SEVEX-63963 format. One line per field, with one value per residue (C-alpha): x, y, z. Coordinates in nm, 4 decimals, padded with zeros to 6 digits. Example, Ala and Ser with C-alpha at 12.3 -4.5 7.8 and 13.67 -1.06 7.14 Angstrom:
<pts>
c1 <- c(01.2300  01.3670);
c2 <- c(-00.4500  -00.1060);
c3 <- c(00.7800  00.7140);
</pts>
This chain:
<pts>
c1 <- c(04.3927  04.6549  04.8832  04.7348  05.0149  04.9354  04.5569  04.3510  04.1154  04.1848  04.2847  04.2844  04.6331  04.6158  04.6266  04.9854  05.0991  05.1316  05.1609  05.4915  05.5165  05.7505  05.9284  06.2262  06.3417  06.0636  05.7369  05.3944  05.1233  04.8008  04.5399  04.2636  04.4196  04.6558  04.4184  04.4873  04.8332  04.7084  04.5973  04.4348  04.4071  04.5413  04.6656  04.5920  04.7709  05.1228  05.3696  05.6767  06.0255  05.9687  06.3429  06.3471  06.3175  06.0334  05.7080  05.4163  05.2148  04.9315  05.1546  05.3551  05.1137  05.3905  05.5166  05.1839  05.1592  04.7839  04.6657  04.3240  04.2921  04.0566  03.9982  03.9999  04.1596  03.8238  03.6209  03.2558  03.1676  03.0378  03.3588  03.5700  03.3642  03.4055  03.7830  03.7999  03.6131  03.8051  04.0470  04.3137  04.3845  04.2610  04.3159  04.1208  04.2861  04.1078  04.2719  04.0454  04.1752  04.0447  04.1186  04.0574  04.4286  04.5273  04.7002  05.0180  04.8213  04.8359  05.2047  05.1796  04.8622  05.0337  05.3275  05.0887  04.9091  05.2370  05.3266  04.9829  05.0200  05.3671  05.2481  04.9521  05.1792  05.4191  05.1203  05.0283  04.8023  04.7920  04.5610  04.5956  04.2803  04.3151  03.9665  03.8408  03.4831  03.3749  03.4205  03.1157  03.1588  03.4906  03.3476  03.3338  03.0019  02.8225  02.7762  02.4122  02.1080  01.9901  02.3096  02.3885  02.2684  02.4481  02.7771  02.7489  02.7048  03.0240  03.2281  03.2142  03.4670  03.6900  03.9200  04.0490  04.4123  04.4182  04.3946  04.7006  04.9114  04.7981  04.8600  05.1978  05.3232  05.2298  05.3761  05.7155  05.7219  05.6660  05.9459  06.1821  06.0786  06.1339  05.7654  05.6186  05.5848  05.4134  05.0798  04.8632  04.7295  04.3652  04.2273  03.8649  03.8087  03.5597  03.8409  03.8663  03.6467  03.8561  04.1044  04.3934  04.2999  04.3041  04.6347  04.7967  04.6757  04.7927  05.1148  05.2024  05.1319  04.7601  04.6695  04.2981  04.0623  03.7029  03.5637  03.2643  03.1451  03.1507  02.9557  02.7079  02.6597  02.5817  02.3196  02.1660  02.1633  01.9956  01.7260  01.6302  01.3652  01.6076  01.8774  01.6376  01.5291  01.8887  01.9813  01.7497  01.6386  01.9798  01.9971  02.2054  02.4486  02.4875  02.5552  02.8246  02.9761  02.9755  03.1724  03.4202  03.4614  03.5245  03.7856  03.9625  03.9741  04.1189  04.3803  04.4839  04.5358  04.7464  04.9559  04.9977  05.1628  05.4660  05.4476  05.3310  05.0906  05.0216  04.8720  05.0895  05.3903  05.2337  05.1618  05.4182  05.6077  05.5662  05.5609  05.4658  05.6170  05.5285  05.4621  05.4153  05.4855  05.7645  06.0585  05.9660  05.6398  05.8000  06.0727  05.8105  05.5425  05.6684  06.0410  06.2068  05.9452  06.0927  05.9849  05.9229  05.8410  05.8531  05.5909  05.3188  05.4121  05.2059  05.0374  04.9455  04.7947  04.5912  04.4682  04.3592  04.1743  04.0062  03.8811  03.6986  03.5762  03.4227  03.2311  03.0821  03.0029  02.9270  02.7989  03.1616  03.1692  02.8048  02.7160  02.4239  02.4464  02.4488  02.1655  02.3948  02.7554  02.9879  03.0956  03.4667  03.5399  03.8194  03.7109  03.4854  03.5337  03.2579  03.3137  03.3361  03.2874  03.5217  03.8790  04.0415  04.1232  04.3743  04.1743  03.8506  03.5972  03.7359  04.0848  03.9524  03.7596  04.0634  04.2820  04.0363  04.0207  04.4003  04.4231  04.1544  04.2764  04.6500  04.7335  04.9575  04.6601  04.4495  04.7448  04.8035  04.4396  04.4987  04.8165  04.6324  04.3606  04.6035  04.8249  04.6469  04.4502  04.4695  04.6088  04.9375  04.8790  05.2281  05.5814  05.6858  05.4227  05.6310  05.9394  06.0551  06.3283  06.6374  06.8727  07.2292  07.2712  07.1186  06.8515  06.9721  06.7988  06.5306  06.7254  06.9973  06.7516  06.7036  06.4450  06.0893  06.1345  06.4344  06.2378  05.9426  06.1701  06.1969  05.8193  05.6445  05.2922  05.1923  05.1317  04.7580  04.6507  04.4003  04.0932  04.1504  04.1382  03.9299  04.1000  04.0533  04.2005  04.4956  04.5857  04.5350  04.7743  05.0355  04.9886  05.0247  05.3384  05.5004  05.4305  05.6068  05.8936  05.7901  05.7132  05.3734  05.3350  05.1379  05.0437  05.0288  04.7583  04.9594  04.9290  04.7865  05.0646  04.8886  05.0193  05.3839  05.4151  05.3651  05.0210  05.0584  04.7000  04.5681  04.3421  04.3013  04.0389  04.2724  04.1066  04.2738  04.1212  04.3531  04.2284  03.8757  03.7817  04.0439  04.0326  04.2978  04.5646  04.8685  05.0732  05.3728  05.1898  05.2648  05.0148  05.2771  05.3573  05.7286  05.7440  05.6174  05.5380  05.6088  05.4028  05.3356  05.0411  05.2596  04.9462  05.0250  05.4011  05.5302  05.8643  05.7033  05.5683  05.9108  06.1150  05.8866  05.9738  06.2073  06.1978  06.0879  05.9426  05.9348  05.6505  05.7477  05.4966  05.2171  05.1975  04.8310  04.8281  05.1819  05.2127  04.8846  04.7930  04.4837  04.2154  04.0059  03.6440  03.5084  03.2445  03.5216  03.7189  03.5736  03.7007  03.9569  04.1096  04.1079  04.3011  04.5685  04.6064  04.5966  04.2822  03.9120  03.6392  03.4393  03.7066  03.8288  04.1985  04.3916  04.7278  04.8693  05.0724  05.3468  05.6111  05.5068  05.7954  06.0723  06.2105  06.5354  06.7510  06.9176  06.5830  06.5306  06.8804  06.8012  06.4825  06.6673  06.9353  06.6735  06.5020  06.8334  06.8969  06.5643  06.5774  06.9324  06.8313  06.5698  06.6527  06.5112  06.3379  06.2238  05.9215  05.9358  05.7115  05.8383  05.8830  06.1315  06.4395  06.3892  06.7462  06.8869  06.6479  06.7418  07.1103  07.0356  06.8359  07.1215  07.3663  07.1234  07.1968  06.8707  06.8962  06.6124  06.4726  06.1265  06.0138  05.6341  05.4624  05.1629  04.9281  04.9149  04.6926  04.4147  04.1198  04.1535  04.2799  04.1108  04.0402  04.2446  04.5532  04.5042  04.4729  04.7172  04.9940  05.3154  05.4934  05.5435  05.7789  05.9778  06.0998  06.1671  06.3438  06.5729  06.6617  06.7319  06.9434  07.1443  07.2133  07.3038  07.5455  07.6996  07.7647  07.9001  07.6041  07.4271  07.5881  07.4655  07.0952  06.8382  06.6049  06.2405  05.9657  05.5865  05.2856  05.0489  05.2712  05.0560  05.2713  05.6106  05.6681  05.6403  05.8846  06.1481  06.1238  06.1650  06.4620  06.6341  06.5892  06.7588  06.4853  06.5767  06.2503  05.8966  05.5771  05.2122  04.9315  04.6114  04.6561  04.7147  04.3998  04.1960  04.3331  04.2519);
c2 <- c(04.3535  04.6293  04.6586  04.9079  05.1553  05.1449  05.1477  05.4439  05.3765  05.4706  05.1798  05.1212  05.1093  04.7320  04.6742  04.7992  04.5011  04.1388  03.8400  03.6555  03.2794  02.9911  02.8124  02.5779  02.7430  02.5904  02.4072  02.5654  02.4328  02.2682  02.4941  02.2361  01.9043  02.0580  02.3071  02.1457  02.3044  02.6523  02.9187  03.2590  03.3491  03.6891  03.8358  04.2056  04.4352  04.5125  04.2343  04.3988  04.2818  03.9503  03.8700  03.8515  03.4965  03.4820  03.2940  03.3311  03.6517  03.5032  03.3380  03.6482  03.9309  04.1390  04.2316  04.4107  04.2613  04.2165  04.0461  03.9726  03.6630  03.6622  03.3714  03.5818  03.9059  04.0083  04.1882  04.2864  04.6288  04.4733  04.2737  04.5845  04.7661  04.4733  04.4738  04.8497  04.8044  04.4915  04.6814  04.7475  05.1163  05.1897  05.5114  05.5763  05.8008  05.9370  05.8943  06.1590  06.4946  06.7886  06.7679  07.1380  07.2212  06.9926  06.6562  06.7630  06.7567  06.3748  06.3458  06.6008  06.4406  06.1028  06.2443  06.3934  06.0594  05.8785  06.1390  06.1050  05.7254  05.7381  05.9880  05.7650  05.4612  05.6622  05.7595  05.3959  05.3040  04.9291  04.9420  05.1992  05.2003  05.3731  05.4654  05.6266  05.6611  06.0245  06.2588  06.4486  06.7089  06.5550  06.2020  05.9142  05.8569  05.5289  05.3450  05.2463  05.3327  05.6034  05.8094  05.7491  06.0899  06.2916  06.1099  06.1647  06.5388  06.5603  06.3063  06.4973  06.7435  06.4755  06.2417  05.9238  05.8230  05.4823  05.2296  05.0353  05.3515  05.4593  05.1191  05.0641  05.4162  05.3950  05.0430  05.1529  05.4773  05.2889  05.0485  05.3431  05.4829  05.1469  05.1312  04.8729  04.5860  04.8119  04.8103  04.6409  04.8224  04.7726  04.9077  05.0222  05.0873  05.0940  05.0370  04.6623  04.3902  04.1195  03.8612  04.0460  04.3656  04.1855  04.0169  04.3517  04.5207  04.2312  04.1880  04.5513  04.5494  04.5364  04.2782  04.2963  04.4653  04.5811  04.6220  04.8274  04.9235  04.5646  04.4527  04.7402  04.6444  04.2833  04.4056  04.6384  04.3617  04.1274  04.3844  04.4162  04.1895  04.0358  03.9804  03.8280  03.5706  03.4836  03.4554  03.1520  03.2015  03.2941  03.5915  03.8990  03.7893  03.4501  03.6187  03.8298  03.5153  03.3566  03.6571  03.6121  03.2408  03.3154  03.5810  03.3528  03.0680  03.3105  03.4331  03.0752  03.0153  03.3325  03.2399  02.8845  03.0037  03.1065  02.8048  03.0105  02.8358  03.1008  03.4435  03.5865  03.4980  03.6623  03.9891  04.2499  04.0038  04.2221  03.9256  04.1394  04.2993  04.6570  04.7461  05.1149  05.3116  05.5682  05.4988  05.8062  05.6329  05.2933  05.4376  05.5880  05.3179  04.9971  04.9954  04.6729  04.5885  04.5145  04.7751  04.7384  05.0459  05.3214  05.5799  05.7064  05.9692  06.0749  06.3414  06.0814  05.8548  06.1481  06.2267  05.8650  05.8713  06.1942  06.0308  05.7696  06.0404  06.2469  05.9463  05.9052  06.2789  06.4044  06.7313  06.8327  06.8806  06.9823  06.6444  06.4131  06.1024  05.7778  05.5375  05.2372  05.1646  05.2124  04.8895  04.8681  04.5641  04.4274  04.0671  04.0735  04.2398  04.4606  04.6583  05.0365  04.9933  04.9397  04.8153  04.7045  04.3320  04.1892  03.8673  03.9964  03.8804  04.1054  03.9644  03.6069  03.6622  03.8135  03.5257  03.2615  03.4302  03.4391  03.0703  02.9672  03.1727  03.1328  03.4503  03.7507  03.9852  03.8070  03.7927  04.1647  04.2217  04.0216  04.2173  04.5486  04.4240  04.3578  04.6642  04.9573  05.1994  05.0059  05.1279  04.9848  04.6811  04.5428  04.6687  04.5712  04.8061  05.0991  04.9881  05.0786  04.9260  05.1468  04.9970  05.1144  04.9462  04.9244  04.6607  04.3372  04.1371  03.8957  03.6155  03.6539  03.6087  03.2693  03.0800  03.0198  02.6508  02.7250  02.9948  02.7588  02.5091  02.7647  02.7659  02.5641  02.5486  02.5720  02.2727  02.2111  01.8715  01.6359  01.7023  02.0756  02.0450  01.7975  01.4978  01.6470  01.9853  01.8275  01.6080  01.8789  02.1150  01.8358  01.7554  02.1191  02.1786  01.8595  01.9622  02.2987  02.1564  02.3059  02.1319  02.0809  02.0052  01.7152  01.8962  01.6899  01.4471  01.1709  01.0712  00.7826  00.5446  00.5247  00.8764  00.7815  00.6318  00.8035  00.7705  00.5419  00.4328  00.7527  00.7101  00.9394  01.1470  01.2236  00.9861  00.7353  00.4321  00.4965  00.8554  00.8494  01.1802  01.3796  01.5070  01.6246  01.3790  01.2721  00.9546  01.0190  01.2691  01.2486  01.3281  01.2839  01.5791  01.6437  01.7774  01.5574  01.7367  01.6079  01.7877  01.7156  01.4846  01.2511  01.1544  00.9112  00.9371  00.5949  00.4806  00.4577  00.8129  00.9477  00.7646  00.8840  01.2489  01.4827  01.7080  01.6575  01.9562  01.9934  02.2323  02.4169  02.6979  02.7972  03.1425  03.2123  03.0606  03.0358  02.8470  02.6626  02.3127  02.2038  01.9446  01.7750  01.7353  01.3812  01.4335  01.5263  01.2093  00.9721  00.6226  00.7453  01.0139  00.7741  00.5151  00.7714  00.8838  00.5318  00.6187  00.5324  00.7080  00.9603  01.0063  01.3626  01.3952  01.6312  01.7842  01.9592  02.2821  02.2188  01.9736  01.9516  01.7094  01.9513  02.1283  02.2668  02.3125  01.9810  01.8001  01.9607  01.8596  01.4996  01.4972  01.6457  01.3765  01.0997  01.2250  01.2442  00.8819  00.7449  00.9308  01.0481  01.1813  01.4213  01.7666  01.8599  02.1947  02.3656  02.5936  02.8989  03.2032  03.5592  03.7271  03.9477  03.7404  03.4906  03.5515  03.3836  03.0916  03.0603  03.0466  02.7629  02.5747  02.6116  02.4704  02.1818  02.0757  02.1793  02.2193  02.4714  02.7346  02.8625  03.2020  03.2325  03.5689  03.6482  03.7227  03.3748  03.0842  02.8867  02.9885  02.7196  02.9593  03.1516  03.5180  03.6339  03.4552  03.5734  03.9340  03.9527  03.6901  03.6773  03.9457  04.0392  03.8086  04.1112  04.1712  03.8032  03.7338  04.0379  03.9501  03.5842  03.6819  03.9330  03.6989  03.4047  03.6167  03.7755  03.4340  03.2726  03.0330  03.1641  02.9180  02.6211  02.6697  02.7705  03.0481  03.0104  03.2617  03.2566  03.4461  03.6453  03.6257  03.6937  03.8250  03.8495  04.1793  04.0050  03.7362  03.9840  04.1853  03.8652  03.7604  04.0942  04.0433  03.7040  03.4596  03.1763  02.9818  03.1166  02.9651  03.0104  02.9007  03.1023  03.2152  02.8574  02.7445  03.0320  02.9583  02.5885);
c3 <- c(07.5189  07.5588  07.8573  08.1040  08.0341  07.6600  07.6896  07.5723  07.8635  08.2269  08.4494  08.8225  08.9714  09.0314  08.6539  08.6405  08.8492  08.7429  08.9737  08.9877  09.0220  09.0931  08.8111  08.8623  09.1874  09.3980  09.3312  09.3275  09.5598  09.4467  09.6140  09.5676  09.6644  09.9223  10.0809  10.4173  10.4358  10.3424  10.5881  10.5403  10.9075  11.0073  11.3377  11.3860  11.6269  11.7486  11.6754  11.8233  11.7420  11.5671  11.5851  11.9642  12.1038  12.3541  12.4308  12.1954  12.1962  12.3969  12.6581  12.7395  12.8166  12.9756  12.6279  12.5724  12.2252  12.2034  11.8869  11.7414  11.5262  11.2263  10.9890  10.6740  10.5510  10.4007  10.6659  10.6648  10.8069  11.1305  11.1728  11.1219  11.3849  11.6272  11.5772  11.6369  11.9668  12.0730  12.2956  12.0359  11.9804  11.6271  11.4296  11.1102  10.8512  10.5471  10.2078  10.0557  09.9302  09.7314  09.3601  09.2994  09.3325  09.0459  09.0029  09.1838  09.5092  09.5209  09.6075  09.8899  10.0297  10.0235  10.2166  10.4728  10.5075  10.5802  10.8432  11.0059  11.0173  11.1760  11.4369  11.5185  11.5684  11.7857  11.9972  12.0551  11.7597  11.7029  11.4011  11.1220  10.9117  10.5742  10.4565  10.1370  10.2618  10.1978  10.4925  10.6233  10.8974  10.9995  11.0201  10.7750  10.5997  10.6629  10.3351  10.3248  10.1156  10.3552  10.3431  09.9757  09.8581  10.1278  10.0683  09.6940  09.7378  09.9410  09.7450  09.4169  09.5571  09.7086  09.5229  09.6849  09.6797  09.5053  09.7881  09.6708  09.6581  10.0054  10.1675  10.0020  10.0786  10.4472  10.4651  10.3295  10.5280  10.8535  10.7588  10.7102  11.0473  11.2203  11.3202  11.0853  11.3345  11.5881  11.4016  11.1412  10.8355  10.7353  10.4069  10.4244  10.0579  09.7761  09.5257  09.5747  09.4299  09.2599  09.3823  09.2181  09.4035  09.7381  09.6511  09.5663  09.8866  10.1045  09.9087  09.9781  10.3483  10.4319  10.6961  10.6170  10.3734  10.4130  10.0587  10.1709  09.8225  09.6927  09.9998  09.9621  09.5984  09.6977  09.9444  09.6877  09.4254  09.6741  09.7508  09.3821  09.2339  08.9849  09.2451  09.4946  09.2379  09.1470  09.5153  09.5249  09.8835  10.0227  10.2567  10.1810  10.4525  10.2864  09.9507  10.1156  10.2653  09.9175  09.7929  10.0762  09.9998  09.6310  09.7152  09.9641  09.7111  09.4575  09.7052  09.7776  09.4063  09.3714  09.6776  09.5527  09.2305  09.4345  09.6655  09.9650  10.2004  10.4692  10.4058  10.6831  10.4642  10.1589  10.3415  10.2444  10.0244  09.7118  09.4746  09.1783  08.8744  08.7833  08.4191  08.3514  08.6708  08.6917  08.9216  09.1290  09.2258  09.2803  09.5037  09.7357  09.7470  09.5861  09.6592  09.5506  09.2866  08.9400  08.6821  08.3104  08.0979  08.3585  08.2623  08.5004  08.7579  09.0611  08.8475  08.5829  08.8489  08.9822  08.6304  08.5749  08.9085  08.8008  08.4800  08.6879  08.9248  08.6455  08.5181  08.8642  08.8873  08.5341  08.6796  08.7215  08.3454  08.3151  08.1711  08.2362  08.4482  08.2527  08.3270  08.2828  08.3666  08.0733  07.9007  07.9770  07.7613  07.9796  07.9266  07.6211  07.2825  07.1487  06.8314  06.8775  07.2522  07.5398  07.5244  07.2000  07.1653  06.9180  06.8867  06.7412  06.4791  06.2021  06.2528  06.2542  05.9296  05.7567  05.8764  05.7563  05.4160  05.3924  05.4840  05.2337  04.9381  05.0034  04.8105  04.8854  04.8495  05.1110  05.3510  05.2986  05.3945  05.7129  05.7834  05.7432  05.9754  06.2602  06.2074  06.0451  06.2571  06.5808  06.9131  07.0436  07.2623  07.3331  07.3912  07.0388  06.8939  07.0198  06.8259  06.4765  06.2648  06.2394  05.9810  05.9309  05.5913  05.2460  05.1651  05.0026  04.7275  04.8446  04.6739  04.9361  05.2244  05.3905  05.1847  05.3028  05.3820  05.6033  05.7814  05.8347  06.0069  06.2895  06.3482  06.6185  06.7509  07.1157  07.3387  07.2981  07.4213  07.2663  07.4747  07.4837  07.1037  06.9085  06.7515  06.4052  06.4994  06.6803  06.3828  06.1196  06.3002  06.3154  05.9448  05.8457  06.0506  05.9217  05.5618  05.6008  05.8053  06.1377  06.4641  06.6253  06.9951  07.1397  07.4610  07.7777  07.6712  07.5105  07.1455  06.9448  06.8371  06.4970  06.4334  06.4871  06.1352  05.7955  05.6342  05.3324  05.2525  05.0895  04.7851  04.4869  04.6707  04.9619  05.2079  05.4366  05.6073  05.9011  05.9392  05.7933  05.9616  05.7644  05.4062  05.1604  05.2698  05.0681  05.0873  05.3104  05.5289  05.8990  06.1764  06.4471  06.6705  06.6347  06.9906  07.2712  07.5941  07.9438  08.2057  08.5702  08.5023  08.2913  08.0967  07.8184  07.8742  07.7688  07.6216  07.2771  07.3111  07.4112  07.1479  06.8669  06.9334  06.7503  07.0529  07.4138  07.5963  07.9752  08.0573  08.3731  08.3278  08.0941  07.9393  08.0086  08.3582  08.5014  08.8272  08.7721  08.6654  08.4804  08.4563  08.1930  08.3101  08.3213  08.0474  07.8007  07.8767  07.6185  07.5482  07.2904  07.5164  07.8123  07.6103  07.5206  07.8816  08.0281  08.2184  08.2303  08.0351  08.2382  08.5057  08.5587  08.4783  08.7050  08.6241  08.9308  08.9062  08.6525  08.7690  09.1262  09.1750  09.0740  09.3792  09.2402  08.9333  09.0223  08.9918  08.6521  08.5419  08.6397  08.4320  08.1325  08.1701  08.1865  07.8707  07.6862  07.7851  07.6644  07.3324  07.2528  06.9091  07.0485  07.1761  07.5166  07.5543  07.8735  07.8626  08.0901  08.1211  08.1014  08.4383  08.6190  08.6999  08.4187  08.2987  08.6094  08.5648  08.1960  08.2905  08.5323  08.2692  08.0203  08.2770  08.3337  07.9727  07.8077  07.4289  07.3870  07.6214  07.5415  07.6728  07.6697  07.6977  07.9138  07.6236  07.4733  07.5726  07.4095  07.6261  07.8945  08.1612  08.4455  08.3699  08.6688  08.5357  08.1784  08.2951  08.5853  08.5662  08.3668  08.1660  07.7986  07.6109  07.4918  07.8466  07.9212  07.5920  07.6222  07.9812  07.8986  07.5973  07.8009  08.0948  07.8713  07.6651  07.9752  08.1314  07.8151  07.7876  07.4781  07.2356  07.4417  07.3762  07.1188  07.2339  07.1365  07.2001  07.1812  07.3100  07.0896  06.7794  06.4742  06.1897  06.0256  06.2062  06.5431  06.4298  06.3062  06.6303  06.8324  06.6176  06.6750  07.0502  07.0357  06.9356  06.6989  06.6915  06.7088  06.8417  06.7467  06.9768  06.9693  06.6090  06.4886  06.6655  06.5159  06.1683  06.2009);
</pts>
């Protein structure tokens, strides 16, 4: 789907931030197998000068640093009330403001909120609670079924500052004033329901979050007949606890991508990249966050908030209330409804027709399907070619076979793909002179030799499940992947490769590992991975054993020794700062550096990672190209790029940004 800044639909502010992750510089953590070393406990209150050497907070009461310990940053309403009455001085500030004066009101209200927070801390506040609960007669409404109508009447004239903007602005303002360690910030908000939302709020300074609207929705769902049946005897409180457990597990996974084990270390760390906010906003609320495509100002953010507000209160435009929530389409494509998706049924049908008919006309129909009349979805869609010279004859252009030698397919393992699909992709790429990728699942040694037993009907006794074969065909993957699981990595596997790929990160789920469920591990897959049928195969976060660039250099050296003829490639994922990493990889003697974009993947990734991790390959490729050229390293390596590439246009744009080889993952799988 489109980047939030390019979308025709309004987006919550969280969608303009993507999670960053560790690659090469330090290892990620396995949040499942290493949960013992992870902690989500939080200490609320005044921490004082953390640089002063002294006894712990609880041993030295004379410092007056009173702290309350909670096991989780997600608070229920009762827990928030208990904390506020625990003896700590708590001040609750409303983030609501009147929208009647126009969108420019937001910036001034934000400034006022920061001033109110600093005054409260100077007056002894140990907890600053930023709440967007509607204000009634100078007091916050209580979110329950009884008061729902009264709050709604008042809320239609009040707009809430986006919770992330409020928290981050107060956080940075208190830092400037030298007051940040004198209090904890708690967000009491209805604008928080997913793991990414919690990660953003905590990453920009919140110590805890009370998602009152999400909790109220759980209670209301439980009280309905349908919800009560689905709850299967669980109480509403238990359902709320299940929500908390799911959010905490998600937070652990997000923290683990950067190798952070304690939530206290993640708080305020700002491990995000911003795509689409203007520098004027970032300088106030998100200072220090890398920006790509600066666009939205404070007024634009206020206008987007107002679009959501008007849907909640259609009477503001003399409309009628909708009986159902509007289908947003963030995760699922539905024609003429919700968000546009590049991978859609019409595109798949046009692609299949082009592949079957193999004619210029059918390809042109596919090209029109993915270009004509659609909204922009990626940075490259905003670009146009601006030539300073006359066209040349097609005869002078590099021929098709030479171009095809620059094409590769993504690393899709046998198990993620069926045996037939895996072998067909390898056969096709070998026929056109490109390179397929084995993925991390090993490969049958039968495929290492050319197929020479094909009969007149195109059948082979060695590969009876395939049709249309020719003598001399090869089903071997030219690129053999080495991932952290080391499944099927044997000397024979390595020496059969034309290229060896070290997967340090995966475009659709950077910083994460994977696993193949036991039921999918049949006898054939188990034999390739040197395992036992029915046993779940776990691949921890990519290269859990690489702790530095020196470790990577050692692995590259070892691979060059075992197969001197094969080039060694290193797969990275686009992110802010990737240029520095690429320079290190080039110095480590890699032959190829692959930059993967965030919008690739083959469907085996969590939704949170697909939606909120990584960056566009356009940004990563340009940064890598610039840093490598600046440091005199560009001639050492080949730059490869992949991630959502679907057409010749994408390839030419990537080539002009420095790409020399081009990868296809999702589109190759759809075509197959």
